[in-house]
C-alpha positions in Angstrom: 0.1 -0.1 -0.3 1.4 3.3 -0.7 0.6 6.7 1.0 -2.3 7.5 -1.6 -4.2 4.6 -0.2 -7.4 5.8 1.4 -8.2 3.7 4.3 -11.4 3.1 6.9 -11.8 2.4 10.4 -13.6 -1.0 11.0 -15.0 -1.9 14.6 -16.5 -5.6 15.1 -18.7 -6.9 17.5 -16.2 -6.8 20.7 -15.8 -3.2 19.8 -12.3 -3.8 18.7 -11.0 -1.2 15.9 -8.6 -1.8 12.8 -7.5 0.0 9.7 -8.7 -1.5 6.2 -8.3 -0.1 2.5 -11.4 1.9 1.7 -11.7 0.6 -1.7 -11.8 -3.3 -0.8 -14.8 -5.3 0.6 -15.3 -5.2 4.1 -14.7 -8.6 5.6 -16.6 -10.5 7.8 -17.2 -9.4 11.3 -16.2 -5.8 10.5 -18.3 -2.7 9.9 -17.1 1.0 9.1 -17.4 3.0 11.8 -18.0 6.0 9.3 -14.1 7.3 9.4 -11.8 7.2 6.1 -8.8 9.4 5.5 -4.9 8.2 5.1 -3.3 5.9 7.3 -2.5 8.1 10.0 -5.6 9.9 10.3 -7.4 6.7 10.5 -4.8 5.9 13.5 -5.4 9.1 14.9 -9.2 8.5 15.1 -8.8 4.8 16.7 -6.3 6.3 19.3 -9.1 8.9 20.4 -12.1 6.6 20.5 -10.2 3.3 21.6 -9.7 3.9 25.3 -10.1 0.6 26.5 -8.7 -1.9 24.7 -10.5 -5.1 26.9 -12.8 -6.6 24.6 -16.5 -5.6 25.0 -17.6 -8.7 26.3 -14.6 -8.5 29.2 -15.5 -5.2 30.1 -18.9 -6.7 30.5 -18.4 -9.6 32.7 -16.0 -7.3 34.8 -18.5 -4.7 35.2 -21.3 -7.3 36.5 -18.9 -8.6 39.2 
């Protein structure tokens, strides 16, 4: 991938984030969060919104205890 590749931010059911080329079909298990841009712009967005790295299911179990 070159520096001109446009990426999108994906999130899965466990609220884990990843980057994916915007021109590629979204893989099973992922859904776009609406953010597209350069790799760095997408990484900056992920750094801002993904503040708890634990999977959603673990956070929910820990909160219930």
